C-alpha positions in Angstrom: 85.0 106.7 69.2 85.4 108.0 65.7 83.0 108.2 62.8 85.5 106.2 60.7 84.6 102.7 59.8 87.1 99.8 58.9 86.5 96.4 57.5 88.5 93.9 59.4 88.9 90.2 59.0 88.8 88.5 62.5 90.4 85.1 62.5 89.4 83.3 65.7 90.9 80.0 66.9 88.2 77.6 67.9 88.5 74.3 69.9 85.8 72.2 71.4 86.6 69.2 73.7 89.3 66.9 72.5 88.9 68.0 68.9 91.8 69.6 67.2 91.8 73.5 67.0 90.7 75.2 63.8 90.2 78.8 62.7 87.2 80.6 61.7 87.0 84.0 59.8 84.5 86.8 60.5 84.3 90.0 58.4 83.4 92.9 60.6 82.7 96.5 60.1 84.2 98.2 63.2 85.2 101.5 64.6 89.0 101.4 64.7 88.9 103.0 68.2 86.8 100.1 69.5 88.6 97.4 71.5 89.4 93.9 70.4 87.1 92.6 73.1 84.2 94.5 71.4 84.9 92.7 68.1 84.9 89.3 69.8 81.6 90.2 71.6 80.0 91.3 68.3 81.0 88.0 66.7 79.2 86.2 69.6 76.3 88.4 69.4 75.6 88.6 65.7 77.5 85.8 64.1 78.1 82.6 66.2 76.6 82.1 69.7 78.7 79.0 70.3 81.9 81.2 70.6 83.2 80.9 74.2 85.4 83.6 75.7 85.9 85.2 79.1 85.3 88.7 80.0 84.0 90.7 83.1 85.1 94.3 84.0 85.9 95.8 80.5 88.5 98.2 82.2 91.7 96.1 82.7 91.0 95.3 86.4 89.9 91.6 86.4 92.3 90.0 83.9 89.7 87.8 82.5 90.0 88.7 78.9 93.7 87.9 78.3 94.2 86.5 74.9 96.8 86.5 72.1 96.1 89.1 69.6 98.3 88.7 66.3 100.6 86.5 68.3 101.1 88.8 71.2 99.5 88.5 74.7 97.0 91.4 75.4 94.1 92.4 77.6 91.5 92.6 74.8 89.4 95.1 76.8 92.1 97.8 76.5 93.7 96.9 73.1 92.3 99.1 70.4 91.7 97.6 66.9 93.6 100.5 65.5 96.7 99.5 67.5 96.9 96.0 66.0 95.8 96.1 62.5 94.5 98.4 59.7 91.6 99.0 57.5 91.1 95.9 55.3 93.7 94.0 57.5 93.5 90.8 59.6 93.2 90.5 63.3 93.9 87.0 64.7 92.6 86.2 68.2 93.9 83.1 69.9 93.7 81.6 73.5 96.6 82.1 75.8 99.5 79.6 75.5 100.8 77.3 78.2 97.4 76.6 79.7 94.9 73.8 78.8 92.2 75.1 76.6 88.7 74.6 78.1 86.8 75.9 75.0 87.7 78.3 72.1 89.4 81.4 73.8 89.0 80.2 77.5 91.9 78.4 79.1 92.1 76.7 82.6 94.1 78.9 84.9 93.4 76.8 88.1 97.0 75.6 88.4 98.2 79.3 88.5 95.6 80.1 91.2 96.8 77.2 93.3 100.4 78.2 92.9 99.5 81.8 93.9 97.9 80.5 97.1 101.1 78.5 97.9 103.0 81.8 97.5 100.6 83.4 99.9 99.4 86.0 97.3 95.9 86.9 97.7 93.9 89.8 96.0 91.2 89.4 98.8 92.3 90.8 102.2 91.3 89.0 105.4 88.4 90.8 107.0 90.2 91.2 110.3 93.5 92.4 108.7 91.6 94.9 106.6 89.7 96.2 109.6 93.0 96.7 111.5 94.5 98.6 108.6 91.7 101.0 108.4 91.6 101.6 112.2 95.2 102.6 112.2 96.3 106.2 111.9 97.8 107.0 108.4 101.5 106.5 108.2 104.2 108.1 106.1 104.7 106.6 102.7 107.4 104.0 102.3 110.8 105.0 100.7 110.6 105.1 96.9 113.2 102.6 96.3 110.8 99.9 95.0 111.4 97.7 98.1 108.0 98.3 99.5 106.0 98.2 96.4 102.9 95.9 96.8 101.9 93.6 94.0 98.3 94.9 94.1 98.5 95.5 90.4 98.9 91.9 89.5 95.5 91.0 88.0 96.3 87.2 87.4 95.6 87.5 83.7 98.1 84.8 82.8 99.7 86.9 80.0 103.2 86.6 81.5 102.9 82.8 81.6 101.6 82.6 78.1 104.6 84.7 76.8 107.2 82.8 78.8 109.4 80.6 76.6 110.3 78.5 79.6 106.7 77.7 80.5 106.3 76.6 76.9 108.9 73.9 77.2 108.7 73.2 80.9 105.2 72.7 82.3 106.7 72.1 85.9 108.1 75.7 85.9 106.6 77.7 88.6 106.1 80.7 86.3 106.8 84.4 86.4 103.5 85.4 88.0 104.0 83.1 90.9 107.7 84.0 91.4 106.8 87.7 91.4 104.2 87.0 94.1 106.8 85.1 96.2 109.1 88.0 96.0 106.4 90.4 97.0 105.3 88.1 99.8 108.9 87.8 101.0 109.3 91.6 101.1 106.2 91.9 103.2 106.8 89.0 105.6 110.6 88.2 105.5 109.6 84.5 105.8 112.6 82.5 104.6 110.2 79.5 103.8 109.2 81.6 100.8 112.7 81.7 99.4 112.9 78.0 99.9 109.8 77.7 97.8 111.3 79.6 95.0 114.9 78.0 95.3 114.5 75.0 93.2 115.3 73.8 89.7 111.9 74.8 88.3 111.6 77.9 90.3 113.7 81.0 90.2 116.7 79.3 88.6 114.7 78.0 85.6 114.1 81.5 84.3 116.2 82.4 81.3 115.8 86.1 81.7 114.0 86.6 78.5 111.9 89.4 80.0 108.9 88.4 77.7 106.8 88.4 80.9 107.6 92.0 81.7 107.0 93.1 78.0 103.3 91.7 78.0 102.4 92.6 81.6 99.5 95.0 81.4 99.9 96.1 85.0 103.5 97.1 85.2 104.3 94.6 87.8 107.7 93.7 86.0 107.8 90.1 86.9 111.3 89.8 85.2 112.9 92.3 87.5 111.1 90.6 90.5 112.6 87.2 89.6 116.1 88.7 89.4 115.6 90.4 92.7 114.3 87.1 94.2 117.6 85.3 93.0 119.6 87.9 94.8 117.6 87.3 98.0 117.9 83.5 97.6 121.6 83.8 97.3 121.9 85.9 100.4 119.7 83.4 102.3 122.0 80.7 101.2 125.1 82.5 102.3 123.4 83.3 105.6 122.5 79.6 106.2 126.2 78.6 105.7 127.5 81.2 108.3 124.8 80.2 110.8 126.0 76.5 110.5 129.4 77.6 111.7 
């Protein structure tokens, strides 16, 4: 942290129940090397205890504090104030798009979690599977061609879905996080049912390759690339089924 102090106008989007959203301004004196989440917490602690927001780990592991900062999806726990505004400037904090707002800066991400379960993506390993992995002898690293990279860095923050222009206009769209998870699950299992899950109008083919998802991903999962890779695998799967019919 620096000894320098900035005066920053935090403009926070508020929404309670079915009432329309509104904005509220808070003038804060901040260290510019503090994080946006620090500012939000200070608003809650010293200005308005009714402010609702989500946070947990404070070091970009849990994905809970995803919000829009000056219109761009960010993990607020690792986004410095200096990187998004200046002394005397404005810092706008809004909830993620394309999710129902629960209250203020908190959105309902249950649909994302259910779709990730359908894609067989889980951050929590089964106890028996984990025990087997630890009992095995260490094996050589997989080739560095990207084919065997695991999606362990996806923290389910929802930033990619919030940034996706297709998710904005098509609520039925599976979404970049889920399609990336399907791609990873297929690489691990080679189960063609996963390709069938993505091979639908609102699945892999609904993506318009805007790559906004990749731009905002805080974990370098690169969902845009994974969706394109998934399309190639689906195409190969379709061709394979044609030959098998003969």
